[in-house]
N, C-alpha and C positions, 0 to 999 in steps of 0.2 A: 671430543667432548662438546656437547651443545652448550654454548655460552649465553644463549638468550632464553628467558622463562617468561610465562605469562601465569599469573598467579590468581587461583580462586579464593573466595572468602575464608572457607574453613582452614586451610593451611596458614593463611595470615593470622587468624584469631589463635589457633593452637600455638604457633610459633611465639605470638604476643604473650599468650598466657604463661609460657615457658621463660619468657624473657630472652628469647633467642632470635628475634628478627634479623640480627646481624649475620645469621647464617646465610641468608639469602644472598647478600653482596659477596660473601666469602665464596658462594657456590656458582654464582652466575655474574657475568660482567654486565648484563642488561637485564633488568626485571621490570615487568611490565604489570599494572593493575588496570583492568578495564573499568570504564566509567561505572557500569552497573555494579561491579564489585566493590569499588571505592566507595560509592554511595551506600551501599548495603553495611559495610564495616565502619566507615568513618562518619558518615551523616545520619543514616537511620539508626545506627548503633551507638549513638553518643551515651557515654556512660558504661558501655559494655568493653569487653576485652578487645583489645586491637585499635579502637576507635582513636583514642589519643596518640598512639604511635603513628598512625597512618595520617593524621592531620598535619604533621611536620612537613616543612618545606621539601625536604629531600624525598619523601614518598609523593607529594603532590605533583613533582616533575615526572613521575613515572606513569601518569594517568593519560594516555593518549586518547584521540577521538577514535572510537572504535568502529569498524565496519558493522553495519546491520547484520545480525546473525541470520543465518539460513532459516527460513520458516520451519523446516523439519527439525532442526536442533532445538527450536523454541518450543515445539510440540513434545519433544522428549525429555527436555532437560529444564532446569530452572533458568532464568534469564542470565544469571551470573556465569554459569558454566557453559551456556550457549556462547556467550560474548568471549569468554575465555578462549574457547575452541576457534571461534571465527578470527580473533585477533592473532592467535598463534598460527593458523594457517597463512594469514597475511604476512606475518614476519618470519615465515620459515626460512631457514632451518630454526626450529624453536621447540622447546618442551612445554607443554601445558601441565600445570601442577594443579591436580584436582584431587580432592580426599575421597569423593564418593565413587565406589566401584563401577557403577553404571556409567557416570560421566567419564571415567577413565577408559572404559570398553568402548564408548561411542567415539571418543577423541582419538584412540587407537586406529579405528576403523576410517575414520574421516580423514585423518592426517597421513595415512599410509600411502 
């Protein structure tokens, strides 16, 4: 089982709306949130689902300095998804948790 995960904004918001963010540490021993994703959910999303939960100290410790995403990823995906895939590649073995089908398909190809 892969114990390390890099999480995109959609899954964080969905789990927060369901009150189930604690599922992530139950499934993975290491959980990483790229800076772009953290900013999208916790800073730009102030007052929206997931923002308050991610602003806690426990989640802030999970935001690493991420590598610059490959320009081809940036052309095909939004900035958060591109950064998730780039960080997951750096932390390999790792799973990229992405909710959009296109992002998952590209991640499977890039990380294979």
